[in-house]
N, CA, C and O atoms as a GROMACS GRO file, in nm:
protein
  400
    1MET      N    1   7.888   7.931  10.574
    1MET     CA    2   7.917   8.072  10.610
    1MET      C    3   7.953   8.150  10.480
    1MET      O    4   8.024   8.099  10.393
    2SER      N    5   7.905   8.265  10.472
    2SER     CA    6   7.925   8.355  10.357
    2SER      C    7   8.056   8.435  10.363
    2SER      O    8   8.102   8.477  10.469
    3GLU      N    9   8.114   8.453  10.243
    3GLU     CA   10   8.229   8.551  10.238
    3GLU      C   11   8.200   8.651  10.134
    3GLU      O   12   8.155   8.615  10.025
    4THR      N   13   8.222   8.770  10.160
    4THR     CA   14   8.205   8.875  10.061
    4THR      C   15   8.341   8.931  10.023
    4THR      O   16   8.431   8.936  10.107
    5ARG      N   17   8.358   8.975   9.891
    5ARG     CA   18   8.489   9.032   9.852
    5ARG      C   19   8.459   9.108   9.726
    5ARG      O   20   8.358   9.094   9.658
    6ASN      N   21   8.563   9.194   9.703
    6ASN     CA   22   8.561   9.276   9.580
    6ASN      C   23   8.674   9.213   9.493
    6ASN      O   24   8.792   9.198   9.524
    7ASP      N   25   8.611   9.180   9.377
    7ASP     CA   26   8.696   9.123   9.264
    7ASP      C   27   8.728   9.231   9.165
    7ASP      O   28   8.660   9.247   9.063
    8GLU      N   29   8.830   9.305   9.196
    8GLU     CA   30   8.852   9.427   9.121
    8GLU      C   31   8.892   9.401   8.982
    8GLU      O   32   8.873   9.488   8.896
    9GLN      N   33   8.948   9.280   8.950
    9GLN     CA   34   8.979   9.250   8.815
    9GLN      C   35   8.853   9.243   8.717
    9GLN      O   36   8.851   9.280   8.600
   10ALA      N   37   8.741   9.183   8.794
   10ALA     CA   38   8.619   9.167   8.720
   10ALA      C   39   8.516   9.275   8.734
   10ALA      O   40   8.408   9.276   8.675
   11ASN      N   41   8.562   9.372   8.825
   11ASN     CA   42   8.468   9.492   8.849
   11ASN      C   43   8.344   9.448   8.910
   11ASN      O   44   8.237   9.490   8.865
   12ARG      N   45   8.349   9.365   9.013
   12ARG     CA   46   8.227   9.320   9.083
   12ARG      C   47   8.259   9.268   9.222
   12ARG      O   48   8.365   9.212   9.250
   13TYR      N   49   8.162   9.290   9.304
   13TYR     CA   50   8.156   9.238   9.440
   13TYR      C   51   8.102   9.099   9.433
   13TYR      O   52   8.016   9.076   9.348
   14GLU      N   53   8.141   9.010   9.507
   14GLU     CA   54   8.100   8.869   9.502
   14GLU      C   55   8.060   8.829   9.649
   14GLU      O   56   8.112   8.877   9.750
   15ILE      N   57   7.961   8.736   9.649
   15ILE     CA   58   7.929   8.668   9.782
   15ILE      C   59   7.952   8.527   9.753
   15ILE      O   60   7.900   8.478   9.652
   16VAL      N   61   8.032   8.450   9.837
   16VAL     CA   62   8.068   8.316   9.823
   16VAL      C   63   8.008   8.232   9.939
   16VAL      O   64   8.021   8.265  10.057
   17GLU      N   65   7.943   8.126   9.899
   17GLU     CA   66   7.875   8.039   9.997
   17GLU      C   67   7.942   7.903   9.969
   17GLU      O   68   7.939   7.848   9.859
   18ASP      N   69   8.004   7.853  10.080
   18ASP     CA   70   8.065   7.719  10.075
   18ASP      C   71   8.158   7.698   9.942
   18ASP      O   72   8.154   7.594   9.877
   19GLY      N   73   8.240   7.802   9.910
   19GLY     CA   74   8.319   7.798   9.802
   19GLY      C   75   8.271   7.822   9.666
   19GLY      O   76   8.344   7.812   9.568
   20VAL      N   77   8.139   7.857   9.662
   20VAL     CA   78   8.077   7.878   9.531
   20VAL      C   79   8.034   8.024   9.530
   20VAL      O   80   7.982   8.072   9.630
   21VAL      N   81   8.053   8.098   9.419
   21VAL     CA   82   8.006   8.236   9.385
   21VAL      C   83   7.851   8.220   9.379
   21VAL      O   84   7.797   8.165   9.283
   22ALA      N   85   7.780   8.272   9.490
   22ALA     CA   86   7.638   8.266   9.498
   22ALA      C   87   7.575   8.381   9.437
   22ALA      O   88   7.456   8.380   9.408
   23GLY      N   89   7.653   8.485   9.416
   23GLY     CA   90   7.594   8.609   9.369
   23GLY      C   91   7.708   8.725   9.344
   23GLY      O   92   7.818   8.718   9.400
   24PHE      N   93   7.674   8.827   9.261
   24PHE     CA   94   7.758   8.935   9.245
   24PHE      C   95   7.689   9.067   9.212
   24PHE      O   96   7.575   9.070   9.166
   25ALA      N   97   7.758   9.171   9.238
   25ALA     CA   98   7.714   9.300   9.205
   25ALA      C   99   7.818   9.371   9.113
   25ALA      O  100   7.927   9.404   9.159
   26GLU      N  101   7.782   9.394   8.982
   26GLU     CA  102   7.875   9.458   8.894
   26GLU      C  103   7.880   9.601   8.913
   26GLU      O  104   7.785   9.667   8.956
   27TYR      N  105   7.991   9.648   8.881
   27TYR     CA  106   8.013   9.799   8.890
   27TYR      C  107   8.111   9.846   8.780
   27TYR      O  108   8.182   9.769   8.715
   28ALA      N  109   8.108   9.986   8.764
   28ALA     CA  110   8.200  10.052   8.681
   28ALA      C  111   8.256  10.164   8.765
   28ALA      O  112   8.185  10.231   8.841
   29LEU      N  113   8.385  10.182   8.748
   29LEU     CA  114   8.452  10.293   8.836
   29LEU      C  115   8.470  10.410   8.730
   29LEU      O  116   8.510  10.385   8.616
   30VAL      N  117   8.441  10.534   8.770
   30VAL     CA  118   8.458  10.641   8.698
   30VAL      C  119   8.557  10.734   8.758
   30VAL      O  120   8.522  10.797   8.858
   31ARG      N  121   8.675  10.750   8.708
   31ARG     CA  122   8.790  10.828   8.765
   31ARG      C  123   8.828  10.780   8.897
   31ARG      O  124   8.896  10.853   8.968
   32GLY      N  125   8.789  10.664   8.937
   32GLY     CA  126   8.827  10.607   9.072
   32GLY      C  127   8.747  10.673   9.184
   32GLY      O  128   8.755  10.622   9.296
   33GLU      N  129   8.672  10.782   9.166
   33GLU     CA  130   8.598  10.845   9.264
   33GLU      C  131   8.454  10.812   9.270
   33GLU      O  132   8.393  10.835   9.374
   34ARG      N  133   8.393  10.756   9.161
   34ARG     CA  134   8.250  10.733   9.150
   34ARG      C  135   8.241  10.586   9.120
   34ARG      O  136   8.317  10.534   9.038
   35ILE      N  137   8.150  10.519   9.186
   35ILE     CA  138   8.126  10.379   9.169
   35ILE      C  139   7.984  10.359   9.116
   35ILE      O  140   7.892  10.388   9.192
   36VAL      N  141   7.958  10.313   8.996
   36VAL     CA  142   7.830  10.296   8.924
   36VAL      C  143   7.788  10.159   8.944
   36VAL      O  144   7.851  10.075   8.880
   37PHE      N  145   7.686  10.115   9.028
   37PHE     CA  146   7.645   9.980   9.048
   37PHE      C  147   7.546   9.956   8.924
   37PHE      O  148   7.447  10.026   8.906
   38THR      N  149   7.580   9.856   8.843
   38THR     CA  150   7.498   9.832   8.718
   38THR      C  151   7.410   9.713   8.718
   38THR      O  152   7.307   9.712   8.650
   39HIS      N  153   7.445   9.612   8.790
   39HIS     CA  154   7.374   9.485   8.784
   39HIS      C  155   7.410   9.403   8.908
   39HIS      O  156   7.526   9.397   8.947
   40THR      N  157   7.301   9.337   8.974
   40THR     CA  158   7.330   9.248   9.078
   40THR      C  159   7.241   9.120   9.053
   40THR      O  160   7.126   9.127   9.010
   41GLU      N  161   7.304   9.010   9.083
   41GLU     CA  162   7.246   8.877   9.050
   41GLU      C  163   7.282   8.776   9.155
   41GLU      O  164   7.398   8.760   9.192
   42ILE      N  165   7.179   8.707   9.204
   42ILE     CA  166   7.199   8.600   9.302
   42ILE      C  167   7.155   8.468   9.231
   42ILE      O  168   7.045   8.464   9.174
   43ASP      N  169   7.236   8.362   9.232
   43ASP     CA  170   7.212   8.234   9.173
   43ASP      C  171   7.074   8.196   9.238
   43ASP      O  172   7.049   8.218   9.357
   44PRO      N  173   6.988   8.137   9.152
   44PRO     CA  174   6.860   8.099   9.204
   44PRO      C  175   6.868   7.995   9.309
   44PRO      O  176   6.778   7.991   9.392
   45ALA      N  177   6.967   7.910   9.314
   45ALA     CA  178   6.988   7.806   9.405
   45ALA      C  179   7.016   7.870   9.552
   45ALA      O  180   7.002   7.802   9.652
   46PHE      N  181   7.055   7.999   9.557
   46PHE     CA  182   7.087   8.062   9.674
   46PHE      C  183   6.976   8.174   9.717
   46PHE      O  184   6.997   8.241   9.818
   47GLU      N  185   6.878   8.189   9.651
   47GLU     CA  186   6.781   8.296   9.673
   47GLU      C  187   6.711   8.262   9.811
   47GLU      O  188   6.705   8.151   9.863
   48GLY      N  189   6.659   8.377   9.857
   48GLY     CA  190   6.580   8.364   9.978
   48GLY      C  191   6.663   8.357  10.107
   48GLY      O  192   6.607   8.332  10.214
   49ARG      N  193   6.790   8.377  10.102
   49ARG     CA  194   6.876   8.368  10.222
   49ARG      C  195   6.929   8.497  10.269
   49ARG      O  196   7.006   8.505  10.365
   50GLY      N  197   6.885   8.606  10.195
   50GLY     CA  198   6.933   8.735  10.233
   50GLY      C  199   7.076   8.769  10.183
   50GLY      O  200   7.136   8.869  10.223
   51LEU      N  201   7.122   8.689  10.100
   51LEU     CA  202   7.262   8.699  10.051
   51LEU      C  203   7.274   8.835   9.963
   51LEU      O  204   7.377   8.902   9.964
   52GLY      N  205   7.168   8.868   9.890
   52GLY     CA  206   7.181   8.990   9.808
   52GLY      C  207   7.196   9.117   9.905
   52GLY      O  208   7.275   9.207   9.874
   53SER      N  209   7.125   9.123  10.014
   53SER     CA  210   7.126   9.231  10.106
   53SER      C  211   7.266   9.236  10.171
   53SER      O  212   7.324   9.344  10.187
   54THR      N  213   7.318   9.117  10.208
   54THR     CA  214   7.451   9.110  10.268
   54THR      C  215   7.553   9.163  10.177
   54THR      O  216   7.643   9.237  10.217
   55LEU      N  217   7.541   9.126  10.050
   55LEU     CA  218   7.638   9.157   9.942
   55LEU      C  219   7.638   9.313   9.920
   55LEU      O  220   7.742   9.378   9.919
   56ILE      N  221   7.516   9.367   9.904
   56ILE     CA  222   7.502   9.517   9.885
   56ILE      C  223   7.548   9.598   9.997
   56ILE      O  224   7.612   9.702   9.979
   57GLY      N  225   7.516   9.550  10.114
   57GLY     CA  226   7.560   9.614  10.230
   57GLY      C  227   7.712   9.620  10.240
   57GLY      O  228   7.769   9.722  10.280
   58PHE      N  229   7.778   9.512  10.202
   58PHE     CA  230   7.917   9.502  10.210
   58PHE      C  231   7.983   9.610  10.102
   58PHE      O  232   8.075   9.687  10.128
   59ALA      N  233   7.915   9.597   9.974
   59ALA     CA  234   7.971   9.676   9.869
   59ALA      C  235   7.946   9.832   9.903
   59ALA      O  236   8.033   9.917   9.878
   60LEU      N  237   7.843   9.859   9.952
   60LEU     CA  238   7.822  10.014   9.989
   60LEU      C  239   7.918  10.058  10.094
   60LEU      O  240   7.975  10.166  10.086
   61GLU      N  241   7.938   9.970  10.197
   61GLU     CA  242   8.033  10.006  10.301
   61GLU      C  243   8.170  10.018  10.252
   61GLU      O  244   8.245  10.103  10.301
   62ASP      N  245   8.209   9.938  10.157
   62ASP     CA  246   8.344   9.938  10.101
   62ASP      C  247   8.351  10.079  10.025
   62ASP      O  248   8.442  10.158  10.048
   63ALA      N  249   8.254  10.102   9.940
   63ALA     CA  250   8.248  10.236   9.866
   63ALA      C  251   8.263  10.349   9.952
   63ALA      O  252   8.341  10.439   9.924
   64ARG      N  253   8.187  10.348  10.062
   64ARG     CA  254   8.192  10.464  10.160
   64ARG      C  255   8.324  10.479  10.219
   64ARG      O  256   8.376  10.590  10.228
   65ALA      N  257   8.384  10.365  10.262
   65ALA     CA  258   8.510  10.369  10.320
   65ALA      C  259   8.620  10.416  10.231
   65ALA      O  260   8.726  10.458  10.277
   66LYS      N  261   8.596  10.408  10.099
   66LYS     CA  262   8.686  10.445   9.994
   66LYS      C  263   8.654  10.600   9.942
   66LYS      O  264   8.718  10.656   9.853
   67GLU      N  265   8.552  10.652  10.010
   67GLU     CA  266   8.502  10.782   9.972
   67GLU      C  267   8.460  10.794   9.832
   67GLU      O  268   8.480  10.899   9.771
   68GLN      N  269   8.404  10.692   9.778
   68GLN     CA  270   8.357  10.690   9.650
   68GLN      C  271   8.204  10.744   9.636
   68GLN      O  272   8.120  10.708   9.718
   69VAL      N  273   8.173  10.824   9.538
   69VAL     CA  274   8.047  10.859   9.527
   69VAL      C  275   7.960  10.746   9.457
   69VAL      O  276   7.998  10.692   9.353
   70ILE      N  277   7.852  10.717   9.515
   70ILE     CA  278   7.768  10.594   9.475
   70ILE      C  279   7.661  10.632   9.374
   70ILE      O  280   7.593  10.733   9.391
   71VAL      N  281   7.647  10.554   9.273
   71VAL     CA  282   7.551  10.571   9.167
   71VAL      C  283   7.488  10.446   9.151
   71VAL      O  284   7.545  10.356   9.089
   72PRO      N  285   7.358  10.427   9.209
   72PRO     CA  286   7.294  10.301   9.204
   72PRO      C  287   7.198  10.283   9.083
   72PRO      O  288   7.077  10.300   9.095
   73ILE      N  289   7.252  10.252   8.974
   73ILE     CA  290   7.176  10.223   8.841
   73ILE      C  291   7.098  10.099   8.862
   73ILE      O  292   6.980  10.092   8.826
   74CYS      N  293   7.163   9.997   8.922
   74CYS     CA  294   7.092   9.861   8.951
   74CYS      C  295   6.974   9.883   9.036
   74CYS      O  296   6.993   9.940   9.143
   75PRO      N  297   6.841   9.842   9.003
   75PRO     CA  298   6.726   9.854   9.085
   75PRO      C  299   6.740   9.792   9.219
   75PRO      O  300   6.686   9.846   9.316
   76PHE      N  301   6.811   9.676   9.233
   76PHE     CA  302   6.830   9.614   9.359
   76PHE      C  303   6.914   9.709   9.459
   76PHE      O  304   6.886   9.726   9.578
   77VAL      N  305   7.020   9.766   9.391
   77VAL     CA  306   7.089   9.851   9.488
   77VAL      C  307   7.014   9.972   9.517
   77VAL      O  308   7.026  10.021   9.629
   78ALA      N  309   6.937  10.031   9.429
   78ALA     CA  310   6.850  10.143   9.455
   78ALA      C  311   6.751  10.119   9.567
   78ALA      O  312   6.729  10.204   9.654
   79LYS      N  313   6.690   9.993   9.563
   79LYS     CA  314   6.591   9.957   9.665
   79LYS      C  315   6.657   9.947   9.799
   79LYS      O  316   6.600   9.982   9.902
   80TYR      N  317   6.783   9.897   9.797
   80TYR     CA  318   6.857   9.885   9.925
   80TYR      C  319   6.883  10.013   9.991
   80TYR      O  320   6.874  10.030  10.113
   81VAL      N  321   6.920  10.110   9.897
   81VAL     CA  322   6.946  10.246   9.953
   81VAL      C  323   6.824  10.306  10.010
   81VAL      O  324   6.830  10.368  10.116
   82HIS      N  325   6.705  10.290   9.938
   82HIS     CA  326   6.579  10.334   9.995
   82HIS      C  327   6.549  10.286  10.138
   82HIS      O  328   6.497  10.357  10.224
   83ARG      N  329   6.586  10.158  10.154
   83ARG     CA  330   6.557  10.097  10.295
   83ARG      C  331   6.673  10.131  10.389
   83ARG      O  332   6.661  10.111  10.510
   84HIS      N  333   6.781  10.179  10.340
   84HIS     CA  334   6.894  10.218  10.445
   84HIS      C  335   6.943  10.345  10.406
   84HIS      O  336   7.046  10.358  10.342
   85PRO      N  337   6.863  10.450  10.448
   85PRO     CA  338   6.895  10.590  10.420
   85PRO      C  339   7.022  10.643  10.465
   85PRO      O  340   7.057  10.755  10.428
   86GLU      N  341   7.101  10.566  10.549
   86GLU     CA  342   7.234  10.616  10.589
   86GLU      C  343   7.335  10.618  10.476
   86GLU      O  344   7.448  10.663  10.490
   87TYR      N  345   7.290  10.567  10.364
   87TYR     CA  346   7.388  10.576  10.239
   87TYR      C  347   7.344  10.692  10.148
   87TYR      O  348   7.416  10.723  10.052
   88VAL      N  349   7.227  10.759  10.174
   88VAL     CA  350   7.184  10.869  10.086
   88VAL      C  351   7.293  10.980  10.081
   88VAL      O  352   7.320  11.031   9.973
   89PRO      N  353   7.353  11.018  10.189
   89PRO     CA  354   7.459  11.125  10.170
   89PRO      C  355   7.572  11.101  10.072
   89PRO      O  356   7.634  11.194  10.022
   90PHE      N  357   7.598  10.970  10.047
   90PHE     CA  358   7.711  10.924   9.977
   90PHE      C  359   7.677  10.911   9.823
   90PHE      O  360   7.763  10.886   9.738
   91LEU      N  361   7.543  10.930   9.795
   91LEU     CA  362   7.496  10.918   9.667
   91LEU      C  363   7.541  11.026   9.563
   91LEU      O  364   7.578  11.134   9.609
   92ASP      N  365   7.542  11.011   9.439
   92ASP     CA  366   7.571  11.125   9.344
   92ASP      C  367   7.467  11.232   9.372
   92ASP      O  368   7.347  11.202   9.381
   93GLU      N  369   7.513  11.361   9.387
   93GLU     CA  370   7.427  11.465   9.420
   93GLU      C  371   7.312  11.486   9.321
   93GLU      O  372   7.205  11.530   9.363
   94ARG      N  373   7.330  11.458   9.194
   94ARG     CA  374   7.227  11.471   9.098
   94ARG      C  375   7.114  11.372   9.109
   94ARG      O  376   7.011  11.389   9.044
   95ILE      N  377   7.129  11.270   9.188
   95ILE     CA  378   7.019  11.170   9.206
   95ILE      C  379   6.978  11.160   9.358
   95ILE      O  380   6.878  11.097   9.392
   96ARG      N  381   7.058  11.223   9.445
   96ARG     CA  382   7.034  11.214   9.588
   96ARG      C  383   6.888  11.259   9.612
   96ARG      O  384   6.820  11.189   9.689
   97LYS      N  385   6.835  11.361   9.558
   97LYS     CA  386   6.696  11.412   9.597
   97LYS      C  387   6.590  11.310   9.572
   97LYS      O  388   6.485  11.318   9.635
   98ALA      N  389   6.609  11.211   9.482
   98ALA     CA  390   6.512  11.105   9.447
   98ALA      C  391   6.499  11.015   9.568
   98ALA      O  392   6.395  10.951   9.588
   99PHE      N  393   6.603  11.009   9.647
   99PHE     CA  394   6.613  10.923   9.767
   99PHE      C  395   6.568  10.977   9.905
   99PHE      O  396   6.539  10.908  10.003
  100GLU      N  397   6.568  11.112   9.898
  100GLU     CA  398   6.547  11.179  10.032
  100GLU      C  399   6.397  11.201  10.053
  100GLU      O  400   6.357  11.255  10.156
   0.00000   0.00000   0.00000
């Protein structure tokens, strides 16, 4: 069973599988109101299980709950937002049009 969490000390969301960090999504906070997703990585031993999508879904829901503006610099996060347009209203207004 997977566990997702926000490791605020490391500025990254993590997905843990059987006690092992299987992947992470790094971010930078700008003034606490803007979250910039910079890089997502899933350990090759855990690929193909949908963990990346689970991780990003959790991270975006957390950002939305905190009312943070989302900036998806990471290509994986950007692709996720394209497939899940319910997150478009929470994107930085300067890049939102590229997703609509």
